[in-house]
Phi, psi and omega in degrees: 000154188215131179254147177233132179223146170234118193223159168257184190295312181291312174302327181296316184284335179285326183271334188313309180298330176289316175299324183291323182289322176291326169302321175295331180272005173094013177277160167264147176236122179243135185230134174245161184196181162209158176055235186296329178303318180298321184290321180296323180286329176294322174308329187266006175081016178263118178279130178232156171266142178292128173218112174085177177225163171292140185237018182290138177057046175246014177047220185310310179306329180292321178297316179298312179304319178294321171304319180296308186297323179293319173302320181292321185291318176304308181300315180300309183295322177296318184286336180282344186048052186284152177276328187204142172263135178246126180224168183201146178080191185242045187259170178298327184290324177298314176307301180308311187295319185291311181297320180292325177295320176301306183304323182261002179067038178257136179300142174232140176248120180248125179256109186291142173239320184246082184302335183287336184221059185288158175284145188288341176290353180297339182298341185261359175289153175285323178226133175246120179251127180242128178283143170090307192213151173289335176295318181282330168306311182296326175305306178303313181296328178285322179294318188251341183069048182229149173280139184236166170226142181272133166248160189295334187185201183249125179311329181315320183297323179288322175306312178296318183290323182284335183254287189295310178293348178269355182087014178252081182277111191299312183251186181290136173223084188307141181289337183299343176276353182300131180078005186266170165272114179262123178251113178257110178276159186190202188282359181254020180214146178269168170310314182292314181300320175296319175304311182294316177302315183283325179299319175289339182265004196299331185291337179278002184044063184286160170248137191247138164256107194263063177287116182071335182238131180274129181283161176291164177296150175100356179256135178293136181242148169298121195272342184233176173276112187251166171282104189295322174297323178299322175295320174301321183291333179279325189287147172293315188220139178244123174246117186223148180239021186273188179252224191305307183292312183299323182296312180294322176301312178299315183296333185265320186249342189288150174286320173212145188211152169217140175261135178251132178236141176228306185283318190239104181290334179234128185199138176308319179302324172298316179298312182303307179306306180299320176299335176266012178080015178258130183289152171244117181263119182267112188283131181215170180308319193271351186276135169274110185292348166316323187289344184307311183290324180293321188280348185300147179222161176286125183288155170246085182264006185298331179291331179295313186300311175311304184289331178291327176290325173296320185293323178303313180295325183281328179293327175299319178300318178294319179296315183293330182285311188277333185276000000 
């Protein structure tokens, strides 16, 4: 039996414990990626082939590029003769994988990460698995019109426990970030919100991870592609505005953390943070982001690890059933 995945960085880490379990079961696992997703997998000793490019904010050229990448994905999937396609998250790679699996009639298992903004192609998956709760599964069903099944948690938490909490940092985590305030920008904050947040945090001399959002000039940014959970472990405080993946990473490994929200008032990642004892600060014109460091608390992420391990077992059962 053979599994096929096309992944970006966060889905790669979320699926890796599942791939490892499948390998133990005697399966072959073929992984494709592009850009940073390939780098993450190389840290793990997984050789991947480059397939496609990021297509965000490219307008018409992005649609043309996506079509080219989709053709390449169909060809790769057909040549691999896979038994099942595994996808995760709301990335373009998940969309390409699911469309290609539909075109070729190959079963697909999709593990959702961002319930609030799913790729529309999840409706073509054979199984759609939603972590944590029936409530969030119902949200996805309403948004996409697809049947779902709940699994206990996210494999990403097991990945973090097996690597980072066991002293095995897969990628680079420069010591220069030790004791710093680490600000992870992301999909739940605007350029203007990031400007206000960083302006109020300026006295803390923050170091910025500018994912999806560019910080204003004058702030130190992480200069290279690093192992983000490894850097979180070095930092004194993690202030983050990202979604599902970054939230689980911070809740499992950070010393202290606070989640900042501006764009999405309701989000699965907010619930994960609050259940882990991490405050969610809703950014507004009147809020002083200086309070973000004061609000930060030590996460209680043990429950995420327990649920992540249980989820891996259930996900593999689903794959074995459809494959």
